[in-house]
C-alpha positions in Angstrom: 12.4 8.7 -28.3 11.3 6.4 -30.7 7.8 7.1 -32.4 5.5 4.4 -31.2 2.6 3.7 -32.6 0.8 2.2 -29.3 1.5 1.9 -25.6 0.9 -1.4 -23.8 0.8 -0.2 -20.2 1.1 -3.2 -17.4 1.3 -2.9 -13.6 2.6 -5.5 -11.2 -0.2 -8.4 -10.3 -1.0 -7.7 -7.0 -0.8 -11.0 -4.9 -4.2 -12.4 -4.0 -3.2 -13.4 -0.3 -4.6 -10.5 1.3 -6.4 -7.0 -0.2 -4.4 -4.0 -1.8 -3.4 -1.2 0.5 -2.1 2.4 0.0 0.9 1.3 -0.2 0.4 -0.6 -3.4 -1.7 2.3 -4.5 1.2 4.7 -4.7 3.9 2.5 -5.6 1.5 1.6 -8.9 -1.3 1.5 -9.5 -2.2 5.6 -9.4 0.6 6.7 -11.7 -0.3 3.3 -13.6 -3.5 4.9 -14.5 -2.5 8.8 -14.7 -0.2 7.5 -17.5 -2.9 5.5 -19.2 -5.8 8.0 -18.7 -3.5 10.8 -19.8 -2.7 9.0 -23.1 -6.3 8.0 -23.8 -7.1 11.4 -23.2 -4.6 12.4 -26.1 -6.3 10.0 -28.1 -3.4 7.3 -28.4 -3.9 3.7 -28.7 -2.8 2.0 -25.1 -3.8 -1.2 -23.4 -3.5 -1.3 -19.5 -3.1 -4.5 -18.4 -3.8 -5.3 -15.1 -4.8 -9.1 -12.7 -4.0 -11.1 -9.4 -1.4 -13.7 -8.9 -2.7 -16.3 -7.5 0.2 -19.1 -7.4 3.2 -19.2 -4.6 3.6 -20.7 -1.6 2.1 -17.5 0.8 -1.0 -18.4 -0.6 -1.0 -22.4 0.5 0.3 -21.1 3.9 -2.5 -19.3 4.3 -5.2 -22.0 3.1 -3.3 -24.3 5.7 -3.7 -21.6 8.5 -7.5 -21.3 7.6 -7.7 -25.0 7.4 -9.6 -24.1 3.5 -8.3 -24.5 -0.3 -5.9 -22.2 -2.5 -8.3 -21.6 -4.5 -10.9 -20.2 -2.0 -8.1 -18.1 -0.8 -7.5 -16.7 -4.2 -11.1 -16.6 -5.3 -11.9 -14.6 -1.9 -9.2 -11.9 -2.4 -9.3 -12.1 -6.2 -12.9 -10.8 -5.7 -11.9 -7.8 -2.7 -9.0 -6.9 -4.9 -11.3 -6.3 -8.3 -14.1 -4.6 -6.7 -11.9 -2.2 -5.0 -10.0 -1.4 -7.9 -13.2 -0.6 -9.7 -14.8 1.6 -7.4 -11.6 3.3 -7.1 -11.3 4.3 -11.0 -8.5 2.5 -11.9 -8.6 2.0 -15.6 -7.8 -1.3 -16.6 -8.8 -2.7 -19.8 -8.3 -6.3 -18.6 -8.1 -7.2 -14.9 -8.1 -11.4 -14.7 -6.0 -13.7 -12.8 -3.0 -16.7 -13.0 -5.6 -19.3 -12.1 -7.3 -18.8 -15.6 -7.2 -21.4 -18.1 -5.9 -18.7 -20.7 -3.2 -18.5 -18.1 -2.3 -22.2 -17.6 -2.3 -22.5 -21.1 -0.3 -19.5 -21.9 2.4 -20.5 -19.4 2.5 -23.8 -20.1 3.3 -23.2 -23.7 6.2 -20.8 -22.9 8.0 -22.9 -20.8 7.6 -25.7 -23.2 9.5 -23.7 -25.8 12.2 -22.7 -23.6 12.3 -26.3 -22.9 12.4 -27.6 -26.6 15.0 -24.9 -27.8 17.4 -25.8 -24.5 17.2 -22.7 -22.9 17.1 -24.3 -19.5 19.9 -25.8 -17.3 18.3 -29.0 -15.3 20.4 -29.3 -11.8 19.9 -31.6 -8.8 20.6 -29.9 -5.7 19.8 -30.6 -1.9 16.9 -28.9 -0.5 15.4 -28.9 2.8 12.3 -31.6 3.3 9.9 -32.2 5.8 10.0 -35.9 7.0 6.8 -35.6 9.1 4.9 -33.5 6.4 6.2 -35.8 3.4 7.2 -32.5 1.5 10.2 -30.5 0.2 9.6 -26.7 1.6 9.5 -23.8 -0.4 11.6 -21.1 1.2 8.7 -19.3 2.7 8.0 -22.7 4.7 11.4 -22.5 6.8 11.8 -20.5 9.6 14.7 -19.9 11.8 17.3 -17.1 13.0 18.6 -14.8 10.8 22.8 -14.9 10.6 22.6 -10.9 10.5 20.2 -9.6 13.2 19.6 -13.3 15.1 15.6 -12.1 14.4 14.2 -16.0 15.5 11.3 -15.9 12.9 13.3 -15.0 10.0 11.6 -16.5 6.7 14.2 -19.1 4.2 14.1 -16.1 1.0 14.2 -13.1 3.4 14.4 -11.5 7.3 11.4 -9.0 7.6 13.4 -7.9 10.4 16.6 -6.3 8.9 15.2 -6.8 5.0 18.4 -9.3 3.8 17.8 -11.8 1.6 18.8 -15.4 2.6 18.6 -18.6 1.3 17.1 -21.2 3.3 20.7 -22.7 4.0 21.9 -19.5 5.6 19.1 -19.9 8.6 20.2 -20.9 11.9 18.3 -23.7 13.4 15.9 -24.0 10.5 12.2 -25.1 11.3 9.7 -26.5 9.3 6.5 -23.9 9.2 4.4 -27.1 8.9 5.1 -29.4 11.4 7.5 -27.4 13.2 10.2 -30.2 13.1 13.8 -30.0 12.1 13.7 -30.4 8.2 16.7 -32.6 6.6 18.2 -32.1 3.3 17.2 -34.5 0.1 18.3 -34.2 -3.4 15.7 -32.8 -6.0 15.6 -31.9 -9.7 14.7 -28.7 -10.9 14.8 -26.6 -14.5 17.1 -23.3 -14.0 17.4 -20.3 -16.1 20.6 -19.5 -16.8 21.1 -15.9 -16.2 24.7 -15.7 -16.7 24.5 -16.9 -20.5 22.1 -13.6 -21.2 24.2 -11.0 -18.9 26.4 -9.5 -21.7 23.2 -8.6 -23.5 21.2 -7.6 -20.7 24.4 -5.1 -19.8 24.5 -3.3 -23.1 20.2 -3.4 -23.1 20.1 -1.6 -19.8 23.5 0.1 -18.6 24.3 1.9 -22.1 20.9 1.6 -24.1 18.6 2.5 -21.4 20.1 5.7 -19.3 16.9 7.8 -19.2 15.7 5.1 -16.7 14.8 6.4 -13.5 17.8 6.4 -10.8 16.8 3.9 -8.7 15.9 1.4 -11.4 19.3 2.3 -13.3 21.4 2.1 -10.1 19.3 -1.6 -8.8 19.8 -3.3 -12.4 23.4 -2.1 -12.6 24.5 -3.6 -8.9 22.6 -6.7 -10.0 25.0 -6.8 -13.2 28.0 -5.8 -11.4 27.8 -8.9 -9.1 27.0 -11.2 -11.6 24.3 -13.2 -12.8 23.5 -16.4 -11.5 20.8 -19.4 -12.9 17.6 -18.8 -11.1 15.2 -22.1 -11.0 11.7 -21.9 -12.8 10.3 -25.0 -11.2 9.6 -25.6 -7.2 8.0 -29.0 -5.0 4.7 -27.9 -4.8 1.4 -29.2 -5.4 -0.3 -25.3 -5.8 0.3 -23.9 -8.9 1.0 -24.7 -12.9 2.3 -28.3 -13.5 5.7 -28.3 -15.3 4.5 -29.6 -18.7 7.4 -31.8 -19.4 7.5 -35.9 -18.4 9.1 -36.5 -15.0 8.5 -33.7 -13.3 5.3 -35.2 -11.5 4.5 -33.0 -8.1 6.9 -30.0 -9.7 5.4 -26.3 -10.6 6.4 -23.6 -12.5 8.0 -21.2 -9.7 5.5 -18.2 -9.3 7.8 -15.3 -10.4 8.3 -17.1 -13.9 4.4 -17.8 -13.8 3.4 -14.3 -12.7 4.8 -12.0 -15.1 3.6 -14.3 -18.6 0.0 -12.9 -16.6 0.8 -10.2 -18.5 0.7 -12.0 -21.4 -2.2 -14.6 -20.8 -4.9 -11.4 -19.6 -3.7 -9.5 -23.0 -4.5 -12.6 -24.8 -7.9 -12.9 -23.0 -8.9 -9.3 -23.5 -7.8 -9.3 -27.3 -10.0 -12.5 -27.6 -13.2 -10.6 -25.8 -12.6 -7.5 -27.9 -11.3 -8.3 -31.5 -11.2 -4.4 -32.6 -8.2 -4.1 -30.1 -6.4 -6.1 -32.4 -4.0 -9.2 -32.4 -2.6 -9.7 -28.6 1.0 -10.6 -30.7 0.7 -7.1 -32.1 0.6 -5.9 -28.4 3.8 -8.3 -27.9 5.6 -8.8 -30.9 5.2 -5.4 -32.5 8.5 -3.4 -32.0 6.2 -0.2 -32.9 4.3 -1.0 -29.6 5.9 0.8 -26.4 5.8 -1.4 -23.2 6.1 -0.1 -19.6 5.9 -2.0 -16.8 4.7 -0.3 -13.5 6.0 -1.7 -10.6 7.3 -1.4 -6.9 11.0 -1.4 -6.2 10.6 -4.8 -4.8 10.3 -5.8 -8.0 12.7 -3.9 -10.4 15.4 -7.1 -11.1 12.3 -9.3 -12.0 11.0 -7.0 -14.7 14.2 -5.6 -15.5 16.7 -8.6 -15.8 14.7 -11.5 -15.4 11.3 -11.3 -17.5 13.4 -9.7 -20.4 15.6 -12.7 -20.1 12.8 -15.1 -20.6 11.5 -12.8 -23.4 14.4 -12.8 -25.5 15.2 -16.4 -24.7 11.5 -17.1 -26.4 12.8 -15.2 -29.4 9.4 -13.5 -30.8 8.7 -10.6 -28.1 9.2 -7.2 -27.8 11.4 -5.6 -24.6 10.5 -3.2 -22.4 11.3 0.4 -23.0 10.7 1.6 -19.8 10.0 0.5 -16.2 8.5 3.4 -13.8 9.5 2.1 -10.3 8.8 4.2 -7.3 10.1 3.8 -3.9 8.0 2.7 -0.8 5.7 4.2 0.6 5.8 4.3 5.1 2.7 5.2 7.3 2.6 7.5 10.2 6.5 7.1 10.8 6.3 3.2 10.3 7.1 0.5 7.4 3.7 -1.0 5.9 3.2 -4.6 6.7 0.9 -6.5 5.9 2.0 -9.5 8.6 1.5 -6.8 11.1 -1.9 -5.3 9.6 0.1 -2.2 9.9 -1.8 -0.7 6.3 -4.8 1.7 5.2 -6.5 -1.1 2.8 -7.8 0.2 0.1 -11.8 -1.5 0.6 -11.7 -0.3 4.2 -10.5 3.5 2.9 -13.4 3.1 0.3 -16.0 2.2 3.1 -14.6 5.0 5.8 -14.6 7.9 3.2 -17.5 6.6 0.4 -16.9 9.3 -2.6 -13.7 10.5 -1.5 -11.7 8.4 -4.1 -10.2 10.8 -5.7 -8.5 12.5 -2.4 -6.4 9.5 -1.7 -5.4 9.8 -5.5 -4.9 13.4 -4.9 -2.5 12.8 -1.7 -0.4 9.6 -2.6 0.3 11.2 -6.0 1.5 14.4 -3.9 3.4 12.0 -1.6 4.6 10.0 -4.6 7.7 8.1 -3.2 9.2 8.4 -6.8 12.8 9.1 -5.9 12.9 8.0 -2.1 10.6 6.5 0.1 7.9 8.9 1.5 5.4 8.9 4.4 1.8 8.8 4.3 0.1 10.4 7.5 -4.1 11.0 7.8 -3.1 14.5 9.2 -1.1 15.1 5.7 -4.2 13.4 4.1 -6.9 16.0 5.9 -4.8 19.1 5.4 -4.4 18.6 2.0 -8.0 18.3 1.2 -8.8 20.9 3.3 -6.1 23.8 2.1 -5.9 22.4 -1.5 -9.1 20.3 -2.7 -11.6 22.3 -0.7 -9.8 25.7 -0.4 -8.2 26.3 -3.8 -9.7 23.9 -6.7 -13.3 23.3 -5.0 -13.8 27.1 -4.1 -12.7 28.5 -7.3 -14.9 26.1 -9.1 -17.7 26.9 -6.7 -17.4 30.6 -7.0 -17.1 30.9 -10.5 -20.7 28.5 -11.6 -22.3 29.9 -8.4 -21.7 33.7 -9.4 -22.8 32.9 -13.1 -26.0 30.9 -11.7 -26.9 34.0 -9.7 -26.2 37.5 -12.4 -26.7 35.2 -15.5 -28.9 32.6 -14.8 -26.3 29.8 -15.0 -25.6 31.0 -19.1 -21.9 31.3 -19.8 -22.0 35.2 -20.4 -20.1 36.9 -23.2 -16.5 38.1 -22.9 -16.2 41.8 -23.1 -13.0 43.6 -23.4 -9.8 42.6 -22.1 -7.7 44.2 -19.1 -4.3 44.2 -19.0 -4.6 41.6 -15.7 -7.2 39.7 -18.0 -4.4 39.1 -20.7 -1.5 38.3 -18.2 -4.0 35.6 -16.7 -4.9 34.3 -19.7 -1.1 34.0 -21.0 -0.6 32.6 -17.0 -2.5 29.2 -17.9 -1.8 29.3 -21.8 1.4 26.7 -21.0 -0.2 24.8 -18.3 -0.9 22.0 -21.3 2.8 21.9 -22.3 4.0 22.0 -18.9 2.0 18.9 -17.8 2.7 16.9 -20.4 6.6 17.6 -20.3 6.4 16.0 -16.8 4.0 13.4 -17.6 6.3 11.6 -20.5 8.5 11.6 -17.5 6.9 9.5 -15.4 7.3 12.7 -12.5 3.6 12.7 -11.9 3.9 14.2 -8.5 5.0 17.7 -10.0 2.6 17.4 -12.9 -0.1 17.3 -10.5 0.8 20.0 -8.7 1.2 22.0 -12.1 -2.3 21.2 -12.9 -2.9 22.5 -9.3 -1.3 25.9 -9.8 -4.5 26.3 -12.6 -6.9 26.2 -10.2 -4.2 28.8 -7.9 -4.7 31.0 -10.9 -8.4 30.9 -11.2 -8.8 31.4 -7.2 -6.5 34.3 -7.2 -7.9 35.6 -10.8 -11.5 35.8 -8.8 -9.9 37.0 -5.3 -8.2 40.4 -7.4 -11.6 41.0 -10.1 -14.2 40.7 -7.2 -17.2 39.8 -9.7 -19.4 40.6 -6.7 -18.3 43.9 -6.2 -17.8 44.8 -9.9 -21.6 43.8 -10.3 -22.9 46.3 -8.2 -22.0 49.1 -11.0 -20.3 47.3 -14.3 -22.1 44.1 -15.2 -20.5 43.8 -19.1 -17.5 43.6 -17.0 -18.7 41.0 -14.4 -19.8 39.4 -17.7 -15.8 39.3 -18.7 -14.6 38.1 -15.3 -17.0 35.2 -15.0 -16.5 34.3 -18.8 -12.7 33.8 -18.1 -12.9 32.0 -15.1 -15.8 29.7 -16.8 -13.0 28.6 -19.1 -10.3 28.3 -16.8 -12.6 25.9 -15.0 -13.0 24.4 -18.4 -9.7 23.5 -18.5 -9.6 22.0 -15.0 -12.0 19.5 -16.1 -9.3 18.4 -18.6 -6.0 18.9 -16.5 -7.0 16.4 -14.0 -8.9 14.1 -15.7 -5.7 12.0 -15.6 -5.0 12.8 -11.5 -8.8 13.0 -10.6 -11.5 11.1 -12.5 -14.1 11.5 -10.5 -14.2 15.2 -9.5 -13.4 15.9 -13.2 -16.3 14.5 -14.8 -18.2 16.0 -12.2 -17.2 19.4 -13.1 -17.4 18.7 -17.0 -21.1 17.8 -16.0 -21.2 21.2 -14.2 -20.5 22.7 -17.4 -21.8 20.6 -19.9 -18.9 20.3 -21.0 -19.8 17.3 -23.5 -16.6 16.6 -25.8 -13.0 17.1 -24.2 -9.5 15.7 -25.3 -5.7 16.9 -24.1 -5.2 18.7 -27.2 -8.1 21.2 -26.4 -5.9 22.1 -22.6 -4.5 25.8 -23.0 -7.5 27.1 -25.0 -10.2 29.8 -23.8 -13.0 28.9 -25.9 -14.2 25.4 -24.6 -17.4 27.0 -23.6 -19.4 29.0 -26.2 -21.1 32.6 -25.0 -24.6 31.2 -24.5 -24.1 27.7 -23.1 -26.3 26.7 -20.1 -24.5 25.6 -17.6 -25.8 22.7 -15.0 -26.6 22.9 -11.3 -23.4 24.0 -9.3 -22.3 21.1 -6.5 -19.2 21.0 -4.3 -16.6 19.4 -5.7 -14.8 18.5 -2.3 -16.0 19.2 1.3 -13.9 19.3 4.4 -12.4 16.4 6.6 -13.1 16.8 9.9 -10.8 16.1 12.7 -12.9 13.2 14.4 -12.8 11.5 11.0 -8.9 11.1 11.0 -9.2 10.9 14.6 -10.7 7.7 14.1 -8.3 6.3 11.7 -5.0 6.9 13.7 -7.2 5.2 16.4 -7.5 2.4 14.0 -3.7 2.1 13.6 -2.9 2.7 17.2 -5.8 -0.5 18.1 -3.6 -2.6 15.2 -0.7 -1.7 17.2 -1.5 -2.7 20.5 -3.4 -6.0 19.1 -0.2 -6.9 17.6 1.8 -6.5 20.8 -0.4 -8.5 22.3 -0.9 -11.2 19.8 3.8 -11.2 19.6 4.0 -11.0 23.5 6.5 -13.6 24.8 6.9 -13.9 28.5 10.1 -13.1 30.2 12.6 -16.3 30.7 12.5 -17.8 34.0 14.5 -16.8 37.0 16.7 -19.2 38.5 15.3 -22.1 40.6 14.9 -21.5 44.7 13.7 -23.9 46.4 10.9 -24.8 48.4 11.5 -23.6 51.5 12.6 -20.5 50.4 9.2 -19.9 48.7 7.4 -21.0 52.0 9.0 -18.0 53.8 7.1 -15.8 52.0 3.3 -15.0 53.9 0.8 -14.2 50.8 -2.4 -13.0 52.5 -5.8 -11.9 51.2 -7.1 -8.1 52.3 -10.1 -6.2 51.0 -9.4 -2.3 49.7 -11.0 0.2 52.5 -9.6 3.1 50.5 -7.4 4.2 48.1 -5.7 6.9 46.5 -3.3 9.0 45.0 -0.4 10.0 46.9 0.3 13.6 46.3 3.7 14.8 44.3 4.1 10.9 43.0 2.6 9.8 39.6 3.5 6.4 40.1 2.1 5.4 44.1 -1.2 4.6 45.0 -2.1 4.4 48.9 -3.9 1.8 49.6 -5.7 1.2 53.7 -6.7 -2.8 54.0 -8.8 -4.9 56.1 -5.9 -7.3 56.4 -8.3 -9.5 59.6 -5.8 -8.2 61.7 -6.2 -4.8 62.4 -5.6 -3.4 59.1 -2.5 -1.8 57.5 -1.6 0.4 55.4 0.6 0.0 51.9 1.8 1.8 49.0 1.8 0.3 45.5 3.5 2.0 41.8 0.2 1.0 40.3 -0.6 4.7 39.7 -0.8 4.9 35.8 -2.4 1.9 36.0 -5.5 2.7 37.7 -6.3 6.2 36.9 -9.3 6.0 38.9 -8.0 4.1 42.4 -11.6 4.7 44.0 -13.0 2.0 41.7 -11.0 -0.2 43.8 -12.8 0.2 47.2 -14.3 -3.2 47.9 -12.2 -5.5 46.3 -9.8 -8.0 47.3 -5.9 -8.1 46.8 -3.3 -10.3 47.3 -0.4 -9.1 49.2 3.0 -9.9 51.2 2.4 -9.6 54.7 6.1 -9.8 56.0 8.1 -7.5 54.4 9.5 -4.8 57.1 7.9 -1.4 56.5 9.4 1.0 54.4 9.3 4.7 54.4 7.6 6.5 50.8 7.2 9.9 50.5 6.9 10.3 54.2 4.1 7.1 54.7 5.0 3.9 56.3 4.3 1.1 53.5 3.9 -2.3 55.6 3.7 -5.1 52.8 3.8 -5.1 49.0 0.5 -5.6 46.9 0.9 -8.4 44.1 0.0 -7.2 40.7 0.9 -9.0 37.1 2.7 -6.8 34.2 -0.1 -7.5 31.0 2.2 -7.8 27.5 0.9 -3.8 26.9 3.0 -3.1 30.0 0.1 -2.1 31.9 -0.5 -3.7 35.5 -3.1 -5.6 36.9 -3.4 -6.3 40.9 -3.9 -9.9 41.9 -6.9 -11.2 43.5 -8.7 -14.1 44.5 -11.2 -15.2 42.1 -14.0 -15.8 44.6 -14.8 -13.7 48.0 -12.5 -14.8 50.8 -11.8 -13.9 54.9 -9.9 -11.0 55.1 -6.3 -12.2 56.1 -6.2 -15.9 54.5 -3.2 -17.3 53.4 -2.2 -17.5 49.9 -0.3 -21.0 48.9 
């Protein structure tokens, strides 16, 4: 690999129409933060750039729905996202936004440069127009039936049911998401980036020059190139976004895919203006000795590997990314994470529900990272990894080493005496940890790197368990001192090794060890603590997570699923028409429930004894699963059909049918009069 002088890390700009969830963290922000912290620990010059993506159609849709301005929406979510990242320990050097003046100016200038160089193609095309709303419709403003899976709620850019990319013209029976009316086609002019013009050098640069890229990234790019690249519009007919800065472009803004990645540049500019000691922003973006890395999710691969590089190349003065480490998707409890269905674990809610447990989530998301294929997050696995790994291995070892030192040596690092063969073997085992972790981090294998770091804690735990200093102390304090000296050195190594992965725990551990200075090059050393050094007060690094805590989270998801089903419920189609005379043949009446009991050996049946005003009757009804406590129905009134012939069920004569309604969740609800009426009266 080329020897670069500095590293510029960008992470995908989260879209400011909602908070950040664990899928975003696992795919982008946790691995990017691990890598940035790792480079800083090595003393390497690095900038970690973040910010909110605040333009585009979904924001305007949300604003319309809530009756507020798009600016209100992005202000709200930018604040939530920024605060969540800060509390979670994502160590951005800057976290800005695409509604800033700096970004507005930078994006406008970038467009103007390409426009003046003749890098765009002007095209007039037919696009859908809403005559009621009097505006052109962006892809997301058009819904219809998907031609592939017949989903009736597909958008003009994608069907979320089957995942197929679409264009508005693909939709069957298109409708405007604004007015609900059928849109018409009208001519409109836009500017396009001719990606086909860049295909030759892109193919060489990716397919031939970057075979080291992750398989998923390389494969997706090659697939796109093999299909042939097409011109891509860089402007849209919208009133929310950065106006296209050329004459005759009134009512048009920069397409969000063009505008958003320029946010990396504008945010770097903002940072370097605020902190001149970092040097010129141009050094970070235009000097060939800078290594640029884009951390993104797999849905953004094409934009960062093909489209954005084509933009940079067309401008002519920028460097291109050296690597684009992209992960696959993280699922949640066996189902695809969906913001529209609220099927997600939101970061700001997690921080409220699990205060002080940022590192637990960081650890689990890294251990389960979808690096090569989609992976699944479950609350049970979250609990298990915390209790059996962070608490039982890492935390247990550190706590025992410090508490025993406190007990036997008043919290002072004891002297290291003569080493046994087992001591030598243990020291040899962790001497290579730096090399192994480093090798994995350098190729963005964060899951394996964390596992390797945890092996250091396993070594320490095994060492204490095998040497048993609490027993040795009864006869040999010199040997006890050696055992605890070695254990404390392992603990100090853990404080360095886990800094990129678990920054809060690492900082706490360094405080307990009074480890003032630390860097990556010291990892693997056995003299990080000196004999006679005073240690701090031992505290638990991690605590157990109880069943009730994860059960509450699972229940929250189940409640969400139920709420979604209710919200999306569509009544069954009306059955074929019947005559009024046919309906009048039914004798529907009201009766009071005298007794209600479960029918033995029949899971679904309840036996009702009714006062029907005509001497009483018995009716069996298949609603037992909706009414687990049938005795509660005694005294209520129900509606029933009185003129059905008697049927024998489970050996009992059932004289009619009790009416019930099936709710959207499948539960049956008895039909009753809203006020008390005389038993036996007719309904109709």
